[in-house]
C-alpha positions as CSV (number, residue, x, y, z in Angstrom):
1,X,104.8,122.1,108.0
2,X,100.9,121.6,106.3
3,X,98.7,118.6,108.0
4,X,97.1,117.6,111.0
5,X,97.6,113.4,111.1
6,X,99.9,110.8,112.4
7,X,102.1,111.2,109.4
8,X,102.5,115.1,110.2
9,X,103.2,114.4,113.8
10,X,106.2,111.8,112.8
11,X,107.4,114.8,110.2
12,X,107.5,117.3,113.0
13,X,109.1,115.1,115.3
14,X,111.9,114.0,113.3
15,X,111.9,117.4,111.8
16,X,112.8,118.7,115.8
17,X,115.2,116.7,115.9
18,X,117.5,118.3,113.8
19,X,120.1,121.3,114.7
20,X,119.3,123.1,111.6
21,X,116.0,124.2,112.7
22,X,115.2,127.1,114.6
23,X,111.6,127.5,114.6
24,X,108.7,125.0,113.4
25,X,105.4,125.5,112.8
26,X,102.1,123.6,111.9
27,X,99.1,124.0,110.1
28,X,96.8,123.0,111.3
29,X,98.4,120.3,113.7
30,X,97.1,118.5,116.5
31,X,98.0,118.2,120.3
32,X,100.7,115.9,119.4
33,X,102.3,118.1,116.9
34,X,102.0,120.9,119.4
35,X,105.0,119.2,121.8
36,X,107.4,120.3,118.7
37,X,105.4,122.9,116.2
38,X,103.7,126.4,117.1
39,X,99.7,125.8,115.6
40,X,98.8,127.8,113.0
41,X,95.1,127.9,112.4
42,X,94.8,128.0,108.6
43,X,93.6,125.8,106.1
44,X,96.4,123.9,104.6
45,X,94.7,123.7,101.1
46,X,94.4,127.1,100.1
47,X,97.4,128.4,98.5
48,X,96.5,132.0,99.1
49,X,96.4,131.1,103.1
50,X,99.3,129.5,103.1
51,X,101.6,132.0,101.4
52,X,100.1,135.0,103.5
53,X,101.8,133.0,106.3
54,X,104.7,132.0,104.7
55,X,105.2,135.6,104.3
56,X,104.4,137.0,107.5
57,X,106.2,134.3,109.5
58,X,109.4,134.6,106.9
59,X,109.4,130.6,106.5
60,X,112.6,128.9,104.6
61,X,110.7,125.9,103.7
62,X,107.2,124.5,103.5
63,X,107.2,120.7,104.0
64,X,103.8,119.4,102.7
65,X,102.3,116.6,104.5
66,X,99.1,115.3,102.9
67,X,97.9,114.7,99.3
68,X,95.4,117.5,99.4
69,X,97.2,120.8,99.6
70,X,99.8,119.3,96.8
71,X,96.9,118.3,94.5
72,X,95.2,122.1,95.1
73,X,98.6,123.8,93.9
74,X,100.0,125.0,97.1
75,X,103.4,124.0,95.9
76,X,103.1,126.0,92.7
77,X,102.1,129.2,94.6
78,X,104.5,129.0,96.9
79,X,107.6,128.4,94.3
80,X,106.1,131.2,92.0
81,X,107.0,133.2,95.1
82,X,110.4,132.0,95.7
83,X,109.4,129.7,98.1
84,X,111.4,126.6,99.3
85,X,108.6,123.5,99.2
86,X,109.1,119.9,100.1
87,X,106.3,118.3,98.0
88,X,105.5,118.3,93.9
89,X,103.4,121.1,91.8
90,X,100.1,120.1,91.4
91,X,100.9,118.9,87.8
92,X,103.4,116.7,89.1
93,X,100.8,115.5,91.9
94,X,98.5,114.2,89.7
95,X,100.3,110.9,90.1
96,X,98.3,110.6,93.2
97,X,95.2,113.1,92.3
98,X,94.2,110.9,88.9
99,X,94.6,107.1,88.7
100,X,94.1,107.4,84.8
101,X,97.0,110.0,84.5
102,X,98.8,107.6,86.1
103,X,97.7,104.4,84.4
104,X,98.4,106.4,80.9
105,X,101.9,107.2,81.6
106,X,102.8,103.4,82.8
107,X,101.4,102.8,79.0
108,X,103.4,105.2,77.4
109,X,106.6,104.7,79.0
110,X,105.9,100.7,79.3
111,X,106.2,100.6,83.0
112,X,104.6,97.2,84.4
113,X,101.3,97.8,86.1
114,X,97.7,95.9,85.7
115,X,95.8,96.1,82.3
116,X,92.9,99.1,82.9
117,X,90.3,101.2,80.9
118,X,89.2,104.5,82.1
119,X,85.4,105.3,81.9
120,X,83.5,108.6,82.3
121,X,80.0,106.5,82.1
122,X,78.3,103.9,84.8
123,X,76.7,101.8,81.8
124,X,79.9,101.8,79.5
125,X,82.2,100.9,82.8
126,X,80.1,97.8,83.2
127,X,79.5,96.6,80.0
128,X,83.2,96.5,80.2
129,X,83.5,94.0,83.1
130,X,83.4,90.7,81.6
131,X,86.7,91.4,79.8
132,X,88.4,91.8,83.0
133,X,87.7,88.4,84.7
134,X,87.1,88.5,88.5
135,X,88.1,89.4,91.2
136,X,88.4,93.2,89.2
137,X,89.4,96.2,90.7
138,X,86.8,99.6,90.6
139,X,89.0,102.5,91.3
140,X,87.7,106.0,91.7
141,X,90.0,108.4,89.6
142,X,90.9,111.2,92.1
143,X,91.6,111.3,95.8
144,X,89.6,109.1,98.0
145,X,91.5,109.3,101.6
146,X,92.9,105.5,100.3
147,X,89.6,104.6,100.4
148,X,88.3,105.0,96.9
149,X,89.2,100.8,95.8
150,X,87.1,98.2,95.7
151,X,88.4,94.9,95.0
152,X,85.1,93.0,93.8
153,X,84.8,89.1,93.9
154,X,81.9,88.9,91.4
155,X,79.8,90.9,88.8
156,X,77.2,92.2,91.3
157,X,79.5,93.6,93.7
158,X,81.8,95.5,90.8
159,X,78.6,97.2,89.3
160,X,77.4,98.2,92.7
161,X,80.5,99.7,93.2
162,X,80.5,101.7,90.1
163,X,77.4,102.7,90.3
164,X,78.1,104.1,94.1
165,X,81.1,106.0,92.7
166,X,79.0,107.6,89.9
167,X,76.6,108.3,92.2
168,X,78.5,110.2,94.2
169,X,79.4,108.2,97.0
170,X,83.5,109.5,96.6
171,X,82.5,113.1,95.8
172,X,84.6,114.1,92.4
173,X,86.9,111.8,93.3
174,X,84.2,109.4,91.4
175,X,83.9,111.2,88.5
176,X,85.9,109.2,86.3
177,X,86.2,105.5,87.2
178,X,89.4,103.3,86.6
179,X,88.9,99.1,85.7
180,X,91.6,97.1,86.3
181,X,92.9,93.4,86.3
182,X,93.7,92.5,89.5
183,X,97.4,91.4,90.5
184,X,98.0,88.4,92.3
185,X,101.1,88.6,94.7
186,X,102.2,90.2,97.9
187,X,101.7,94.2,98.3
188,X,104.6,96.3,99.3
189,X,105.3,99.9,99.9
190,X,108.4,101.2,98.7
191,X,109.3,105.2,98.9
192,X,112.1,107.0,97.1
193,X,112.6,110.9,97.2
194,X,113.5,113.0,94.3
195,X,114.5,116.6,93.2
196,X,113.2,115.9,89.7
197,X,116.5,115.2,88.3
198,X,118.3,112.5,91.0
199,X,116.1,109.9,92.5
200,X,117.5,107.6,95.3
201,X,115.5,105.1,97.6
202,X,113.6,105.8,100.7
203,X,113.3,102.6,102.3
204,X,109.8,99.9,102.5
205,X,106.9,99.3,104.8
206,X,104.1,97.0,104.3
207,X,100.6,98.7,105.3
208,X,97.6,97.0,106.6
209,X,94.5,98.2,104.8
210,X,91.3,96.3,105.8
211,X,90.1,97.3,109.0
212,X,89.9,93.8,110.3
213,X,92.4,91.0,111.2
214,X,93.8,88.3,109.0
215,X,92.9,91.4,105.9
216,X,89.1,91.0,106.1
217,X,86.0,94.0,106.0
218,X,86.5,97.0,104.1
219,X,89.7,99.2,102.9
220,X,91.0,101.8,105.5
221,X,93.5,104.6,105.1
222,X,95.8,101.8,106.7
223,X,95.4,100.3,110.2
224,X,99.3,99.5,110.9
225,X,102.3,99.3,109.0
226,X,105.9,97.9,109.7
227,X,109.3,98.6,107.9
228,X,111.4,97.2,106.2
229,X,109.3,95.2,104.1
230,X,111.7,92.2,103.9
231,X,109.5,90.5,101.1
232,X,110.7,93.6,99.0
233,X,114.3,92.0,98.5
234,X,117.6,94.3,97.7
235,X,117.1,92.4,94.3
236,X,113.0,93.5,93.7
237,X,114.2,97.1,95.2
238,X,116.4,97.4,92.7
239,X,114.2,96.5,90.2
240,X,111.3,99.0,90.9
241,X,114.1,101.5,91.0
242,X,114.9,101.0,87.5
243,X,111.7,99.9,86.1
244,X,109.2,101.7,88.0
245,X,110.4,104.2,89.7
246,X,113.2,105.9,87.5
247,X,111.4,106.0,84.4
248,X,108.4,108.0,85.9
249,X,111.0,110.6,87.0
250,X,112.6,110.8,83.3
251,X,108.9,110.9,82.0
252,X,107.7,113.8,84.0
253,X,110.8,115.5,83.6
254,X,110.5,115.3,80.3
255,X,106.7,116.3,80.0
256,X,107.8,119.4,81.8
257,X,106.4,119.0,84.8
258,X,109.4,117.8,87.0
259,X,108.4,115.8,90.3
260,X,110.1,117.0,93.5
261,X,109.5,115.6,96.9
262,X,108.8,112.0,97.9
263,X,107.5,109.2,95.4
264,X,105.5,106.3,97.1
265,X,105.1,103.4,95.1
266,X,102.4,101.1,95.7
267,X,104.2,97.6,94.5
268,X,102.4,93.8,94.0
269,X,105.2,91.9,94.2
270,X,103.9,89.2,91.2
271,X,105.8,85.8,89.9
272,X,107.2,88.4,87.2
273,X,108.1,90.6,89.5
274,X,106.8,94.1,91.0
275,X,103.9,96.0,89.3
276,X,102.6,99.4,90.1
277,X,99.6,99.6,91.8
278,X,99.6,103.1,92.4
279,X,101.5,106.3,93.4
280,X,101.1,108.5,96.3
281,X,102.9,112.0,96.2
282,X,103.4,112.2,99.8
283,X,104.3,110.1,102.4
284,X,102.3,107.0,103.2
285,X,100.1,107.1,106.4
286,X,100.8,105.2,108.6
287,X,104.3,104.1,106.6
288,X,105.5,107.7,107.1
289,X,105.6,106.6,111.1
290,X,107.8,103.7,110.5
291,X,110.3,105.2,108.3
292,X,110.7,108.3,110.7
293,X,111.6,106.1,113.6
294,X,114.1,104.3,111.3
295,X,115.8,107.3,109.7
296,X,119.2,107.9,110.9
297,X,120.2,111.1,109.2
298,X,118.6,114.7,109.6
299,X,115.4,115.1,107.8
300,X,115.3,118.7,107.4
301,X,118.9,118.9,106.0
302,X,117.2,116.2,103.5
303,X,114.0,117.8,102.8
304,X,115.9,121.0,102.0
305,X,118.7,119.1,99.7
306,X,115.5,118.4,97.4
307,X,113.7,121.6,98.1
308,X,117.0,123.2,96.2
309,X,117.0,120.7,93.8
310,X,120.7,119.4,95.3
311,X,120.0,115.8,96.2
312,X,122.7,114.6,93.7
313,X,125.3,116.1,96.5
314,X,124.1,113.8,99.2
315,X,124.2,109.9,99.9
316,X,120.8,107.5,99.8
317,X,118.9,108.0,103.3
318,X,120.3,106.1,106.0
319,X,117.7,103.6,107.8
320,X,118.5,101.4,111.2
321,X,118.5,97.8,110.7
322,X,115.9,97.5,113.2
323,X,112.1,96.7,112.7
324,X,109.7,99.6,113.2
325,X,106.0,99.2,113.5
326,X,102.9,100.9,114.1
327,X,99.4,99.9,115.6
328,X,96.9,102.3,114.6
329,X,94.3,103.1,117.2
330,X,90.8,104.2,115.7
331,X,87.5,105.2,116.6
332,X,84.6,102.6,116.8
333,X,82.8,103.2,113.7
334,X,85.6,103.7,111.3
335,X,86.1,103.5,108.5
336,X,82.6,104.4,108.2
337,X,81.3,107.1,110.9
338,X,83.9,107.4,113.8
339,X,82.6,107.9,116.9
340,X,84.4,111.3,118.4
341,X,84.7,112.6,121.5
342,X,86.1,109.5,123.6
343,X,88.5,110.3,126.1
344,X,92.0,108.7,125.8
345,X,94.5,108.5,129.0
346,X,97.8,106.4,129.1
347,X,99.3,108.0,126.2
348,X,102.2,109.2,128.6
349,X,102.4,105.8,129.8
350,X,103.1,104.1,126.1
351,X,105.5,106.6,125.5
352,X,107.8,105.6,129.1
353,X,107.7,102.3,128.1
354,X,109.5,102.9,124.9
355,X,107.1,103.3,122.4
356,X,106.1,107.0,120.7
357,X,102.9,107.4,120.1
358,X,102.2,109.4,117.2
359,X,98.5,111.6,117.5
360,X,96.6,111.1,114.2
361,X,93.2,112.2,115.0
362,X,93.0,113.9,118.5
363,X,91.7,117.0,120.1
364,X,93.0,119.0,123.3
365,X,89.2,119.3,125.3
366,X,89.8,121.5,128.5
367,X,93.2,119.6,129.0
368,X,91.9,116.5,128.0
369,X,92.9,114.3,125.1
370,X,89.7,113.1,122.9
371,X,89.4,111.5,120.1
372,X,88.9,113.6,116.9
373,X,88.8,111.4,113.7
374,X,88.7,107.8,112.5
375,X,92.2,107.0,112.9
376,X,93.2,108.5,116.3
377,X,96.4,107.2,117.3
378,X,99.4,105.6,115.6
379,X,101.4,103.4,118.3
380,X,105.1,103.0,117.4
381,X,107.7,100.7,118.8
382,X,111.4,99.3,117.3
383,X,112.8,95.8,118.0
384,X,115.3,93.4,116.0
385,X,112.7,91.8,114.6
386,X,108.6,92.0,113.6
387,X,107.7,89.7,116.2
388,X,109.9,92.1,118.7
389,X,108.5,95.3,117.4
390,X,105.2,93.9,117.5
391,X,105.3,92.7,121.2
392,X,106.4,96.0,122.0
393,X,104.0,98.5,120.0
394,X,101.2,95.9,121.7
395,X,102.3,96.9,124.8
396,X,102.3,100.6,124.4
397,X,98.8,99.8,123.1
398,X,97.4,97.9,126.5
399,X,99.0,101.2,128.5
400,X,96.5,103.4,126.7
401,X,92.7,103.5,127.9
402,X,90.5,104.5,125.1
403,X,87.2,102.5,125.6
404,X,86.0,104.2,122.3
405,X,88.5,102.8,120.4
406,X,89.7,99.4,118.5
407,X,92.8,98.1,116.7
408,X,93.5,95.2,115.1
409,X,95.7,92.6,117.1
410,X,97.4,91.1,114.2
411,X,99.9,93.8,112.4
412,X,103.1,92.7,110.8
413,X,101.4,88.8,110.9
414,X,102.9,87.7,107.5
415,X,106.1,88.5,108.7
416,X,105.8,87.5,112.2
417,X,105.1,83.8,110.5
418,X,107.7,83.9,108.1
419,X,110.3,84.8,111.0
420,X,108.8,81.8,113.1
421,X,109.7,79.4,110.2
422,X,112.6,80.6,109.5
423,X,111.9,81.8,106.2
424,X,112.2,85.5,106.6
């Protein structure tokens, strides 16, 4: 398995439960993943390095967690050498790697999404702003770790975002900018898995992107999530499959770039129905954590069927009726410059209380667990309702001593309020 974050810890934890698993390796992994897998020191975004290890260790299946290895073409080289891979090739991973590519596909296939335009010049982008109204969405075209999106409330903020992206604030991701109309509604994350031919749903979740409580402050990679997202009703989920996901899978296959892996659709639930905000070419982080907590099937068996092109032979994944909720504990300074090195204790006590703590950005320093990234831990719990899962997760959070960390205290707040009102 490739990756080192909380998503990958959740995948490793679930893969380790499979009776079919004989040996699990993780590159580069983290201290939590080390409980389930042997760590391998290699660059997961280097196709040649990954292939060399896979050959040496006689790996039967490679599961790609994060987006960077997919866009780098790790899947291409492995498949070209007869290795089974869960995750798309680079051409198909453009669904995440290039927002402009995805918007163009939506326009061709009549997939519901916001109006947009693509720009490679800052002045042209600024000149086009009046045609979009306010607020307006400014996106770096390429990969920006979930943070390359600015919802500008006024023209000055929009122009500043455009200038920042073109001036290198987002590296290569900002070489092209996409401007979109602002969509009104509630966001939800919808997941499907596909082998390029068959496609089946894999559940829903709601992420909390803003760093501050009440959804305030700058965007992050995600401060917490819960699953299922009940706002995405069975009727809306069926529409998302029929109007967004299935046409995308058909279009990718027709273009000669079939998509194989998990397809994560970020949706806005508008008055006219679900509209696509963006695609991700992998499980969300931290949405993966709550999905794995609810998954009742053998994950390894499921991923193998996708990699072998046999998804049509199996029933859709079974997810428990319970709610799972995860709270991200981050290092102070995130999403800016996080304070690394802070010591963390109490993880075992949190786990013993019935939660599951997934390591996202930790390191082992002389036997002690320390913060080694922005998002550090994902404290995850289940319950019969969002309120119950939320309470269990925060009890576990409070069992952890992480003086240089912080978290939002309101993960799941919309659904908790709906439950209290009896409208959930």
